[in-house]
N, C-alpha and C positions, 0 to 999 in steps of 0.2 A: 110466700107462705112462711109463717113463723113455726119453728120447731120447738123442741123442749127448752126449758130453762136450765141454764148451767151456772155453776159458781166459778167465778174468776176472782183471783186476788190482785188488787191493784196496789203498788208500792210506790209512794212518792220518794223521789231521790233525797239524799241527806243535804245538809248545810254545805253551802259553797263560800260562805263568808261575804257574799254580796247582799245588799239591801235595796233592790229595786226590781222592777219587772225585767227579768232576764230574758224571758221569751226564747228566742232561737239563738242567743249568744251562747257560745260553747264553753261554759265554765267547768273546771274541774271540781271535784269534791274537796272540802277542807278535811283536815284530820278529824274534826268533830263529825263531819258528815259520814265519813267511813265508820266511825264508832257507832253512830246513830243507826246506821244501816245493819251493821253486824248484830246489834242488840235487837233490832226489829224482827229479823228473820230467825233468831235463835230458837231451836226447838221445833222449827217448822220445815216441812219439805214439799217440793214440787216435782212433777215429772218433766216439765218443760218451762222455760223462761223466754219471754219476748220482751224487747226493750226499745226505748227511744234511741236513736243514734247519738244524741247529745251525750258528751262525756260524763256529766253528772249522773246520768242514768247508766250508760253502756259500760263504763269502767267497772262499776260495781257488779253488773249483770254478768259481764265476762268472767269476772273473779269468782262469782258465786257458781256459775254454770260449770267452770273448770274444777272448782273444789268439790262440787256434788256430782260431777260427771253426768250432767243432764244436758239435753240439746238446748241451744240458744239460737233465737232468730232475731235479727235487728230489723225493725220496721219504721221507716221514715215518717209514716203517718201518725206515729205516736209522740212526735216532737211537740213541744209547747206551742201555744198560740203565739203568732208573731204580733208583737205590741206596736209595730210601726215606729213612729216618732217617739214614743214612750219607752222603747226598749233601752234598758240600761240607764234610765233616769231615775235617780233615788225618789221613792215614794213621797218623802216629805217635801221635795222640790216640786213634784207634780201637784201635791196638795195645795201648796202655796201659790204656785203660778198658774195652775189650771184646775183649781178645785171644783169648779162647777162641771167642767167636762168630765173629770174624774168621777164625780157623784153620779152623773148621767150614765157613764159606763157601768158602774157598779149596779145601778138600778135596772138598766136595760142594755146589756152588752150586745144584743142583736141589732137594735136600732141605733146605738151610740158608740160605735167602735172608736178606738183611739185614732188620731189623725195618722193616715198611712197604714193602719192595722189591717190584719188579715180579715177578710169578710167572714163574719161569724158562720154563715152557712157553709163555707168551705172548710172551716175548723170542724164543725159538727160532722159534716159529710166524711172527711178523712179518718176522724177518730171512730166514728161508728162503723166504717168499712174495715178498719183495722181490727176492732173488737168483734165484729162478726166472723172474721177469719179466725181469730183466737178461739171463739166459742165453738167452732167446728172441732177444734182439737180438744176443747175442754169438755166435750161430751164424754171422752173416755180417759182423759188425763186431768191431773191438778196442774193448772197453769198460772204462773206468776207474771204480771205485766209490770215492768219498771217504767214509770213515766213521770209526769209533771203535775204540779197542783192545779193548774187551769184544766188540763186534760181530765184529771179525776173529778173535778167539779162538774164539768160538762157531762161526763159519762154517768155520774151519779144522778144528775137531773134527768137525763135521758132514761135511765133504768127505773127511777123512782117516780117518773111522771111529774116532775117538778118543773116549774117555770125557770127559764134560764136566769131571770132576775134574782133567783134564790142562790145563784152560784157564790155570791160574796158571803153569804151566810153559812156555807159549809166549811167547817174547820178541816183543813188538810195540812197538818204540821209536817215538817220535815221527817222523812223516814216512817210515815205512818202507813199502816196497812189498811185497806178498804175492801172487805168481801163484797163482791157485786153479783147480783142475780141478773143474768143477761139472757135474752131470748136468742137461742142459736137459730140461724136461718136454716130453712130447709123444710122437709115434710113434717106433718103433725105426728 
Protein backbone atom coordinates (compact mmCIF):
# COMPACT_ATOMS: atom_id res chain seq x y z
CA UNK A 1 0.00 0.00 0.00
CA UNK A 2 1.26 3.49 -0.83
CA UNK A 3 1.43 6.07 1.94
CA UNK A 4 1.66 9.82 1.74
CA UNK A 5 4.00 11.64 -0.59
CA UNK A 6 7.10 13.11 1.02
CA UNK A 7 9.74 15.52 -0.18
CA UNK A 8 13.31 14.27 -0.42
CA UNK A 9 16.26 16.26 -1.72
CA UNK A 10 18.67 14.42 -4.01
CA UNK A 11 22.16 15.88 -4.45
CA UNK A 12 24.55 14.72 -7.14
CA UNK A 13 28.20 14.53 -6.15
CA UNK A 14 30.59 17.21 -7.39
CA UNK A 15 33.23 17.03 -10.10
CA UNK A 16 35.89 14.32 -9.91
CA UNK A 17 37.99 15.44 -12.86
CA UNK A 18 37.08 12.24 -14.74
CA UNK A 19 35.30 12.27 -18.12
CA UNK A 20 33.83 8.82 -18.56
CA UNK A 21 31.12 6.57 -17.20
CA UNK A 22 32.60 6.15 -13.72
CA UNK A 23 29.86 3.87 -12.46
CA UNK A 24 31.09 2.11 -9.35
CA UNK A 25 34.71 3.21 -9.66
CA UNK A 26 35.55 4.91 -6.37
CA UNK A 27 36.83 8.36 -7.36
CA UNK A 28 37.53 11.17 -4.93
CA UNK A 29 36.14 14.65 -5.45
CA UNK A 30 38.36 17.21 -7.14
CA UNK A 31 38.89 20.57 -5.40
CA UNK A 32 36.29 21.95 -7.84
CA UNK A 33 33.86 19.21 -6.75
CA UNK A 34 34.19 20.24 -3.10
CA UNK A 35 33.60 23.89 -4.02
CA UNK A 36 30.55 22.99 -6.13
CA UNK A 37 28.98 20.97 -3.31
CA UNK A 38 29.59 23.61 -0.65
CA UNK A 39 27.91 26.19 -2.90
CA UNK A 40 24.98 23.85 -3.63
CA UNK A 41 24.06 23.38 0.04
CA UNK A 42 24.74 26.93 1.22
CA UNK A 43 21.78 28.28 3.19
CA UNK A 44 19.96 24.94 3.23
CA UNK A 45 19.44 22.53 6.10
CA UNK A 46 18.38 18.94 6.64
CA UNK A 47 17.63 16.77 9.65
CA UNK A 48 19.38 13.68 8.28
CA UNK A 49 21.68 12.66 5.42
CA UNK A 50 21.85 9.37 3.54
CA UNK A 51 24.69 8.74 1.08
CA UNK A 52 26.11 6.37 -1.47
CA UNK A 53 29.24 4.64 -0.14
CA UNK A 54 31.37 5.82 -3.07
CA UNK A 55 33.91 8.46 -2.00
CA UNK A 56 32.68 11.16 -4.38
CA UNK A 57 29.43 11.15 -2.37
CA UNK A 58 30.39 9.80 1.05
CA UNK A 59 33.37 12.09 1.73
CA UNK A 60 31.22 15.19 1.35
CA UNK A 61 28.25 13.63 3.20
CA UNK A 62 30.48 12.76 6.18
CA UNK A 63 31.92 16.28 6.18
CA UNK A 64 28.47 17.91 6.00
CA UNK A 65 26.91 15.65 8.64
CA UNK A 66 29.78 16.34 11.02
CA UNK A 67 29.68 20.10 10.44
CA UNK A 68 25.89 20.28 10.82
CA UNK A 69 25.69 17.66 13.59
CA UNK A 70 23.02 15.61 11.85
CA UNK A 71 22.79 11.83 11.57
CA UNK A 72 24.36 10.18 8.55
CA UNK A 73 23.58 6.77 7.10
CA UNK A 74 25.56 5.10 4.30
CA UNK A 75 23.43 2.95 1.99
CA UNK A 76 25.21 0.79 -0.60
CA UNK A 77 21.99 0.62 -2.65
CA UNK A 78 22.52 4.30 -3.60
CA UNK A 79 25.71 3.51 -5.55
CA UNK A 80 25.82 4.44 -9.21
CA UNK A 81 24.83 2.08 -12.02
CA UNK A 82 27.53 -0.45 -12.90
CA UNK A 83 28.40 0.25 -16.53
CA UNK A 84 30.14 -3.10 -17.09
CA UNK A 85 32.72 -2.98 -19.90
CA UNK A 86 32.06 0.75 -20.40
CA UNK A 87 33.03 1.70 -16.86
CA UNK A 88 36.01 4.06 -16.97
CA UNK A 89 36.06 4.32 -20.79
CA UNK A 90 35.99 7.95 -22.00
CA UNK A 91 32.63 8.84 -23.56
CA UNK A 92 34.26 10.09 -26.79
CA UNK A 93 36.02 6.73 -27.18
CA UNK A 94 32.72 4.89 -26.66
CA UNK A 95 30.98 7.18 -29.16
CA UNK A 96 33.69 6.53 -31.74
CA UNK A 97 34.11 2.77 -31.21
CA UNK A 98 30.61 1.70 -30.10
CA UNK A 99 28.40 4.58 -31.19
CA UNK A 100 25.42 2.46 -32.20
CA UNK A 101 25.44 0.51 -28.92
CA UNK A 102 25.77 3.77 -26.98
CA UNK A 103 22.81 5.30 -28.85
CA UNK A 104 20.70 2.18 -28.16
CA UNK A 105 21.58 2.40 -24.45
CA UNK A 106 20.57 6.07 -24.27
CA UNK A 107 17.31 5.35 -26.10
CA UNK A 108 16.38 2.22 -24.14
CA UNK A 109 18.59 1.49 -21.10
CA UNK A 110 16.26 -1.32 -20.02
CA UNK A 111 16.59 -3.41 -23.18
CA UNK A 112 20.07 -2.28 -24.29
CA UNK A 113 22.45 -2.20 -21.31
CA UNK A 114 26.21 -1.88 -21.78
CA UNK A 115 28.11 -5.15 -22.26
CA UNK A 116 28.53 -6.70 -18.82
CA UNK A 117 26.43 -3.91 -17.27
CA UNK A 118 24.19 -4.21 -14.26
CA UNK A 119 20.71 -5.45 -15.21
CA UNK A 120 18.51 -2.37 -15.28
CA UNK A 121 15.78 -4.08 -13.23
CA UNK A 122 18.31 -4.71 -10.44
CA UNK A 123 19.43 -1.06 -10.54
CA UNK A 124 15.83 0.13 -10.32
CA UNK A 125 14.94 -2.32 -7.56
CA UNK A 126 17.86 -1.38 -5.29
CA UNK A 127 17.39 2.38 -5.77
CA UNK A 128 13.64 2.25 -5.16
CA UNK A 129 14.13 0.09 -2.06
CA UNK A 130 16.69 2.56 -0.72
CA UNK A 131 14.42 5.54 -1.39
CA UNK A 132 11.41 3.79 0.16
CA UNK A 133 13.45 3.46 3.36
CA UNK A 134 14.51 7.13 3.17
CA UNK A 135 10.86 8.12 2.62
CA UNK A 136 9.83 6.56 5.92
CA UNK A 137 12.19 8.97 7.72
CA UNK A 138 11.22 11.86 5.44
CA UNK A 139 7.65 11.75 6.73
CA UNK A 140 8.92 13.58 9.85
CA UNK A 141 12.35 14.88 8.78
CA UNK A 142 14.00 16.82 5.96
CA UNK A 143 16.34 14.27 4.36
CA UNK A 144 19.21 14.85 1.93
CA UNK A 145 20.33 11.94 -0.26
CA UNK A 146 23.82 12.29 -1.77
CA UNK A 147 24.08 10.07 -4.83
CA UNK A 148 24.92 9.90 -8.54
CA UNK A 149 23.68 11.20 -11.88
CA UNK A 150 22.31 7.88 -13.14
CA UNK A 151 20.60 7.21 -9.81
CA UNK A 152 18.95 10.64 -9.82
CA UNK A 153 17.78 10.22 -13.41
CA UNK A 154 16.20 6.83 -12.65
CA UNK A 155 14.54 8.05 -9.45
CA UNK A 156 13.16 11.12 -11.21
CA UNK A 157 11.72 8.95 -14.00
CA UNK A 158 10.17 6.67 -11.39
CA UNK A 159 8.68 9.53 -9.34
CA UNK A 160 7.52 11.53 -12.37
CA UNK A 161 6.05 8.58 -14.28
CA UNK A 162 8.50 9.02 -17.15
CA UNK A 163 9.80 6.32 -19.47
CA UNK A 164 13.36 5.26 -18.65
CA UNK A 165 14.31 6.19 -22.22
CA UNK A 166 13.95 9.80 -20.98
CA UNK A 167 16.86 9.40 -18.58
CA UNK A 168 19.37 10.77 -21.08
CA UNK A 169 17.24 13.92 -21.44
CA UNK A 170 17.28 14.80 -17.74
CA UNK A 171 19.97 17.34 -16.89
CA UNK A 172 21.85 16.40 -13.73
CA UNK A 173 24.97 18.58 -13.50
CA UNK A 174 27.58 18.02 -10.82
CA UNK A 175 26.43 19.24 -7.39
CA UNK A 176 22.85 19.80 -8.54
CA UNK A 177 19.94 19.52 -6.10
CA UNK A 178 16.78 17.72 -7.18
CA UNK A 179 13.69 17.98 -4.94
CA UNK A 180 11.73 14.76 -5.34
CA UNK A 181 8.14 13.97 -4.44
CA UNK A 182 8.22 10.29 -3.40
CA UNK A 183 5.39 8.07 -2.19
CA UNK A 184 6.34 6.72 1.22
CA UNK A 185 5.44 3.04 1.59
CA UNK A 186 2.85 2.18 4.21
CA UNK A 187 -0.73 2.85 5.13
CA UNK A 188 -2.86 5.51 3.51
